C-alpha positions, 0 to 999 in steps of 0.5 A: 224812495218816497220815504227817503224824499219825505225824510230829506224834506223834514231834515232840511226843514229842521236844519232851516228852523235850527238856523233861524233859531241860531240867528241873533239880532243885535242892537247897537246904540250910540250916545252923547256921553259927556264923560269918558267914564260913562258908558258910550256905546251899548249892545242889546239883543232883540227878542224877535218874538216879543220885541224885548231888548236885553242888555249885553255889554257896553263901551266906556273910554270913548267920548260922544260916539253919537253916530254908528255904522257897521261893516257889511259883515258886521265885524267892524263898527265905525263911530263918530266920536268926540262930537260936539267937543271943542277943537276935537272930532274923530272917527273910531273903529271897533271890532265886534265879536258875536261870540262874546258880544263885545266891542274892542277898540281898534283905532281912531283918526281925526275927523277933518272938521268939527262935530262929525255926525255921520259915517258910511262905508263903501261896499268894497270895505276899503273906504269910509266917508264922514260928514262934519256938521260944524266943520262943513266938510266931508272926509274920506279914509282908506281902510286897512285889511283889518278894518282899521282906519288909515289917515284921511286921503281927502278932506273937502270943506265948503263955505256956502250959506243960505237964507237963515243966517242964524242957522245957515251962516255956513255949510253944515254937512249932515250926512254922507250916503253912498248910492245903491251901486256905490259909484256916487256919494251924496252930501245933504248940506243943511247950511247951504240948502244943497245936496252935493253929489260926487262920483266915487272912484274907489281905485283912485287915491282921492276917490271923490270927483265932482259929478256932472251935476255937482249938486241940486238945490233944495228950497231956501231955508229947508235945511236938508239933513238925512238921505236914503234910497228906495230899495229898487234904486229908482228913487231917493228921499231927503228929509229937510230939518228946518222946513219939516219936509221930505223932498222926493227925487227920481234917481239915475246914475248920479242924477236927482230929478225932483218930483215931490215935496211933502210935509213930515209933520201934522198941522198941529205942530206946523210951528214947532218941529225938527225933522230928523231921520228917515228910513224905508221898510225893506219891502219898499212899501213904506217910508218913516220919518222922525219929528222932534220939537213939540211933536216927537213922533214918527211920520208914516208914508206909503210909497206909490209906484211912481215913488211919491209919498202919501201920508198914512199917519203918525206914531208918538215915540213916547219920549222926547227928541227922536234923533234917530231910529232904525228898522230891523233887517226883516222889517218887523220892528222899528226901534227909536232913540229918544235922546232928551228923555234918555230911552229906547222904544221898540215898535212892531210894524204892520207890514200891510198897513205900515202902522206901528204898535209899541211892544216890549219894555222901554229901555232907560239909557244913562247917557243920551241915546242918539243912534240905532243900528240893528243887525242879525248874526 
């Protein structure tokens, strides 16, 4: 009997180890390829021991796929396409096949506004929402059973402005982020210094309904850009591009209560920065934010029990213009897309200190890498 139990234990352990080995970690990279004949979306495999990236395949015949989002099951990839293209802008859908490691184009729909920069998917897998930066609008699309994008059901355009007339002459919606329970949609508006808030009722033909508190104001001239929630769902964080700050909020049922502002950049670069992206480690202990401009680094913060941030340090991205970055699902690696220098850099993350160490070999990307998504299969 004892031998049988031991045998069962070792077989279970062996199967577990084989399953771990069978899992593969893929990295999807969006870019600004100003020519359809150039590669636009790239797929790499991440070696989870060494941090080395191996190129698997790429996609052409799509213009400026600058931002990417994966469906929950990883079988569909949605991209903001034709960004920064006059009188254009679209959202495109691709099918991903983990077996042959390729993307296949499914369909595309007009973005409902110029320069789409962010797309997110509802947990029901029945809706996506995209933010149009130059158009100052949000567009909501239903998804068909095969994941293809159906014509838009809702397009809402804003005309607000704020104090910096050179950059805030009208609304610029920079991201569209669902709440942890997917009952609300948050829209940081760089042009209006607002975070707009909608209830999202997936059962309605037009799911966006104004929340009881339809927006919160950020500091004048701050330029809210990207937005994320703590894994515990109790706190939310907004990176502000123009002010170079992160605003911290307590969160509950669509309501944001401001509790802190903290700068993302060091004093050395107080006049030359461009805060961009923001992500939290899976364990909820650390927050990372990218700075462009002359700084070109990742700011590292520890997250306190009350949700507030404490600056830990800065890590150079070893490139120019880190527009976007991502953490792998385990939190072991952080991968940065340096858009202007055309490279992707992999860092290993210390789960105790939160600090980053470069690993692997830098990957040169022929077009300007602008977005990173990572998923295990």
